[in-house]
Structure formats: structure tokens, C-alpha cells
VOGU-3710 file (C-alpha; in Angstrom, 3 decimals, decimal comma):
1> mlsrtaehly> -6,391/-9,476/-23,974  -5,491/-13,043/-23,683  -5,261/-14,180/-20,450  -1,694/-16,107/-21,250  -0,410/-13,476/-22,667  -0,832/-10,986/-19,956  0,781/-14,250/-17,550  4,244/-14,280/-19,144  4,287/-10,198/-20,066  4,078/-10,629/-15,804
11> wmsryverae> 6,047/-13,111/-15,784  8,860/-11,657/-18,129  8,501/-8,634/-15,691  9,203/-10,673/-12,409  11,949/-12,732/-13,253  13,728/-9,664/-14,857  13,574/-7,722/-11,671  14,314/-10,952/-9,683  17,809/-11,917/-11,568  18,843/-7,796/-10,772
21> niarfldvan> 17,905/-8,478/-7,056  19,993/-11,489/-6,853  22,565/-9,887/-8,529  22,572/-6,717/-5,947  22,150/-8,696/-2,568  25,495/-11,011/-4,285  27,880/-8,311/-5,182  26,608/-5,796/-2,043  27,902/-9,877/0,218  30,940/-9,772/-1,988
31> rtalsssgdr> 31,797/-6,288/-1,286  31,149/-6,695/2,254  32,849/-9,901/2,813  36,363/-8,611/1,835  36,338/-5,371/4,011  34,597/-6,822/7,092  37,173/-8,524/9,734  34,038/-10,953/11,169  32,345/-13,519/9,631  32,082/-13,506/6,251
41> aafwrsvlsi> 29,539/-16,962/5,875  27,572/-15,215/7,616  27,425/-12,659/4,569  27,017/-15,340/2,478  23,921/-17,245/4,358  22,205/-13,736/3,790  21,974/-14,269/0,348  20,341/-17,515/0,453  17,844/-16,123/3,483  17,314/-13,383/1,485
51> aggekafnar> 16,637/-15,117/-2,357  15,909/-18,018/-1,406  16,595/-21,525/-1,472  18,579/-22,825/1,951  16,624/-26,144/2,199  18,155/-27,283/-1,241  21,029/-24,840/-1,063  21,922/-27,239/2,267  21,407/-30,143/1,024  23,956/-30,160/-1,796
61> ygeasavnvv> 26,076/-27,819/-1,035  26,061/-27,771/2,546  28,801/-24,928/3,701  27,869/-21,619/3,051  31,523/-20,521/1,196  31,429/-17,541/-1,481  32,385/-20,285/-4,160  29,285/-22,357/-3,416  26,230/-19,016/-2,697  27,991/-18,125/-6,020
71> sftvldstnp> 27,902/-21,051/-7,940  24,080/-21,854/-6,413  22,649/-18,184/-6,779  24,353/-17,220/-10,052  24,937/-20,551/-12,492  22,846/-23,554/-10,895  19,910/-24,518/-13,611  17,914/-26,663/-11,098  17,582/-23,660/-8,897  14,501/-21,671/-9,732
81> ssiyaalraa> 16,416/-19,038/-7,948  19,186/-18,135/-9,434  20,394/-15,477/-11,834  20,182/-18,371/-14,714  17,253/-19,811/-13,872  15,301/-16,209/-13,685  17,030/-14,952/-17,106  16,486/-18,412/-18,559  12,363/-17,592/-17,830  12,513/-13,776/-18,662
91> renahavrsv> 13,301/-14,634/-22,126  10,997/-18,014/-22,119  8,266/-15,599/-21,596  9,251/-12,660/-23,578  9,475/-15,086/-26,721  5,816/-16,567/-26,339  5,101/-12,870/-26,070  6,822/-11,555/-29,233  4,019/-10,063/-31,603  3,483/-8,125/-28,509
101> ipnelweamn> 6,484/-6,710/-27,197  8,763/-4,074/-29,166  12,008/-6,112/-31,481  14,205/-3,997/-28,947  12,660/-5,955/-26,154  12,544/-8,852/-26,917  16,463/-8,430/-28,606  17,789/-7,946/-25,933  15,944/-10,371/-24,103  17,358/-12,467/-26,520
111> atwlevkcmd> 20,802/-11,479/-26,120  21,124/-11,511/-22,533  19,468/-14,746/-21,900  22,591/-15,588/-24,612  25,270/-14,585/-22,618  24,227/-16,121/-19,207  23,554/-19,693/-21,337  27,478/-19,131/-21,991  28,709/-18,188/-18,358  30,145/-21,274/-16,277
121> gprlreqgli> 32,405/-21,164/-13,328  35,786/-20,697/-15,228  34,090/-17,266/-17,592  32,666/-16,133/-13,694  35,771/-16,152/-12,487  37,897/-14,333/-15,485  35,396/-11,408/-15,464  34,798/-11,181/-11,896  31,484/-11,449/-9,992  31,609/-8,180/-9,492
131> afcewvrers> 31,448/-7,442/-12,675  28,348/-9,848/-13,312  26,530/-8,794/-11,236  26,571/-5,002/-12,497  26,102/-6,607/-16,173  22,714/-8,251/-14,437  21,634/-4,748/-13,463  22,758/-2,730/-16,277  20,632/-5,530/-18,921  17,847/-5,096/-16,157
141> hlfrgivdgv> 17,886/-1,451/-16,491  17,782/-2,043/-20,488  14,703/-3,988/-20,197  13,277/-1,239/-17,794  14,274/1,561/-20,083  12,768/-0,335/-23,158  9,563/-1,142/-21,387  9,273/2,914/-20,273  10,926/4,082/-23,644  9,312/2,985/-26,341
151> mlrdepyhfl> 5,736/0,858/-25,644  2,345/2,140/-25,763  0,982/2,906/-22,210  -1,621/0,141/-23,325  -2,561/-3,182/-21,134  1,191/-5,143/-21,759  2,860/-2,237/-20,769  0,895/-2,162/-17,409  1,149/-6,127/-16,812  4,761/-5,422/-17,464
161> rlgtalerad> 4,883/-2,599/-14,758  2,792/-4,464/-12,358  5,514/-7,611/-12,317  8,264/-5,433/-11,737  6,484/-3,436/-8,849  5,177/-6,416/-6,600  8,674/-8,548/-7,268  10,199/-5,612/-5,982  8,131/-5,061/-3,115  9,323/-8,366/-1,716
171> ntarligvpl> 12,383/-8,370/-2,403  12,434/-5,006/-0,395  10,395/-6,211/2,366  13,211/-9,397/2,239  16,097/-7,240/2,461  14,695/-4,696/5,013  13,529/-7,762/7,698  16,711/-10,277/7,509  20,065/-10,129/9,193  23,143/-9,004/7,344
181> ggfspsgaas> 26,567/-10,781/7,933  25,159/-11,150/11,710  24,053/-7,515/12,312  20,474/-7,700/13,001  17,743/-5,595/12,749  17,569/-3,352/16,343  15,069/-1,071/18,134  18,245/-0,354/20,501  19,288/3,246/19,632  23,223/2,074/21,261
191> dpfghvhwav> 23,597/-1,017/19,142  27,254/-0,433/18,390  26,403/-2,659/14,882  22,990/-0,719/13,771  25,055/1,181/11,180  26,841/-1,333/9,683  23,540/-3,252/8,548  21,631/-0,722/7,335  24,528/0,770/5,091  24,787/-2,994/3,763
201> vlrsvsalka> 20,011/-2,733/3,234  20,590/0,528/1,169  23,674/0,220/-0,180  21,822/-3,271/-1,534  18,662/-0,807/-3,544  21,599/2,003/-4,318  20,252/3,980/-1,319  22,869/4,727/0,621  23,642/8,247/-1,298  19,787/9,334/-1,644
211> yrtvyhdepk> 19,739/8,349/2,780  22,999/10,720/2,881  21,430/13,180/0,893  17,926/13,120/2,648  19,606/13,019/6,437  22,829/13,939/6,705  23,802/11,555/8,506  25,109/7,972/9,147  22,398/4,976/8,608  20,446/4,977/11,109
221> qsnaldmlil> 17,570/2,594/11,985  14,404/4,809/12,112  15,598/6,870/9,343  16,580/3,685/7,025  12,978/2,204/7,634  11,271/5,316/6,892  12,883/6,118/3,354  12,365/2,057/2,566  9,030/1,741/3,541  7,180/5,312/3,666
231> rddmprslms> 8,929/7,443/1,356  6,991/7,192/-2,036  9,824/9,012/-3,154  12,918/6,120/-2,731  11,935/4,008/-6,447  12,231/1,071/-4,078  10,323/1,757/-1,331  7,599/-0,208/-0,290  5,153/2,513/-0,157  6,423/3,088/-4,130
241> clgsalksle> 6,226/-0,528/-5,209  2,842/-0,483/-3,713  1,769/2,928/-5,357  3,080/2,059/-9,375  0,986/-1,333/-8,662  -1,616/0,780/-7,905  -1,434/2,699/-10,664  -1,388/-0,123/-13,459  -3,713/-2,139/-11,434  -6,219/0,565/-12,099
251> algpdlectr> -6,051/1,147/-15,369  -6,640/-2,751/-16,084  -8,848/-2,837/-13,805  -10,433/-0,588/-11,595  -12,745/-2,449/-9,807  -11,621/-5,601/-9,599  -10,608/-7,054/-6,317  -6,887/-7,306/-6,622  -7,304/-3,405/-6,912  -8,887/-3,238/-3,373
261> mvgaaqarlh> -6,334/-4,769/-1,717  -3,433/-3,171/-3,490  -4,702/0,004/-2,760  -5,681/-1,015/0,911  -2,128/-1,474/1,625  -1,188/1,488/-0,101  -3,369/3,236/1,937  -2,104/1,551/4,904  1,221/2,501/4,523  0,799/6,109/3,345
271> wgrmdellee> -1,600/7,004/6,611  -0,063/5,395/8,664  2,782/6,056/11,511  5,864/4,399/11,633  5,669/3,155/15,466  1,477/1,865/14,806  3,037/-0,752/12,080  6,092/-1,486/13,818  3,736/-1,565/17,131  4,384/-5,302/17,066
281> glnafiagfi> 7,771/-5,100/16,146  9,749/-5,701/12,595  9,926/-9,124/12,142  5,812/-9,135/12,321  5,421/-6,040/10,092  7,754/-7,523/7,551  5,971/-10,994/7,608  2,790/-9,917/7,232  3,016/-7,259/4,202  5,286/-10,046/2,334
291> tannhisarl> 1,950/-12,981/3,000  -0,110/-9,506/2,142  1,777/-9,413/-1,258  1,992/-13,343/-2,097  -1,921/-12,721/-1,267  -2,100/-9,944/-4,228  -0,005/-11,828/-6,147  -3,049/-14,958/-6,067  -5,660/-12,772/-6,127  -3,863/-11,472/-9,218
301> hedflmna> -3,575/-14,497/-11,116  -7,879/-15,095/-10,277  -8,798/-11,933/-11,672  -7,134/-12,135/-14,877  -4,318/-14,978/-15,398  -6,612/-18,286/-14,245  -8,100/-18,014/-17,973  -4,347/-18,958/-19,211
//
């Protein structure tokens, strides 16, 4: 496969996953702000912290109101972290590899982009933010469903899966480490707001019901971190994301450095204990994981995509 083709496939899946995660953050921030009696603006600032672009937002909008944050993260074509920009980039990458991907995948990506392209403030208000976010998630699920249900398990398939896994790992890590709605991650067992924070985090990755199924309790930090970091059977956990990336890399280039790096990162989680991983604090662990994930992405480009 040409490096250019691999790059388009990899980034197409990353952008689709990015759009879904932004929609997830927005949906939870909106629902939580509506039901909260506290500082609602704090929930909207959390979206900016996770999705990125805080400096650009502050320069252009200033106040982190619901209208401003939604405009910036959904409709702003100049914001590379907006849903609009992510789905536009995903469609452009899909168009470049139409001869490689199934017709169903191209048609789904093109239809998604045509719908978002027509979206503006009045249409978004008419549809409602909750309904729009659900639609973005459904289109992302359709994308992955076509990939898993139609494609051969060959190189294009693995580059698509690799992009999804690394983007998802980055987003989950950022979600774990960012204070949501003014509630910060805390190791204090007596923290009266700890369950609120972790309920919001788990709801953002559709894991709150799974959490209660496993732990039969209100969310608390130790169990939430176990689910979001170490549980291999939780699809959006860091362990699961790295495991998925490793499987694809072993199929693409088992002897390459990027494969070794992912294997080492996954082994650290697989064999590590939570107290050891968080020995220097949760923030240090998350910062280290995000940095390592970025190094993996950079190495991936060196090993596969540099000749594009």
C-alpha cells in the first residue's frame, strides 16, 4: 500500500472518532449544566479543556457561555477541533481513497458531511443540541459498523482501526485528567463531590451503566480509574485502546519501532498496579500517557507515512 493511501485511511478514522468524542463531551456538558445548580459555565469550559482550542476561543469569544462554546466546537469552520472541521477532514480523506474503501463507507461519509455542511445556528437550535450530538454518535457508529462488517482484514482495515484506537486513547486520557464542572479528580475518600465528577466522566464514555453493573455502587475514583485505565473489556479504556492498536500494528509491521512502543505501553498497564501507576499522582500519569501516545503517533508517521 502507498504511504499516502495509508495516511488518508489513518486520519479519516481519527477525525471521525474526534467528532464523536467532541459530541460526547458537549452532550454530557449540556445535560449536566441543565440539571446543575452550580456554575454552569464551568461545564462548558471543561469541553474546551478536553477538545482543545482554548486560546483561540478566548481570543474570539471570551465568555464560556453555552452558545459560544457550542458555536466554536460544532460550527466553527476555522476551529480544527470543531465537529464541522473534523467531519470535513474525514470526508476529504475518504474521497482520496474511494478506490480502496467500500462504497458503503464512502456513501456514509459523504452523506454525513453533506448534512453537517448545511448546519448553521438556526438549524442547530431547531434540531436541538442533544439530538444533534446523538446524530453525530450514530454516524460514527455507522462508520465503524461498516468497517467491521464489510471490510477485509487487510492493510486498509488495520490503518482505519489504528487511527480509531489512538484517537480514542488520547480522548479518554484527557477526559480522565480534566476537572469537569468545577469538580476535580481527588484521592480523598471524603470528597463530597467525587461521585459527581466520576459520574460525569463515565457518562461521557457511555460507561456509567457498565460501572454500576460491575461495582454495584455510586462512582468513586478508585473504581472509575480501574474501569477507564485497566479494564481490557471496557472498549474506551486506555488498556483496550492500546490493545486494539497493538493488534493492528502486529498485522502491519510486527518488527517496527512503533509496534514495540505500543507493546511496551500496553504491558505497563497490563502488569502494573494502580498504586504504582499513580505513584506520582493522577495528573502526572495522564500527562505521561498523553505524551507517550503523541510519541507513538509521531513514530507511526516515521515508520509508515513519511513517504506520502
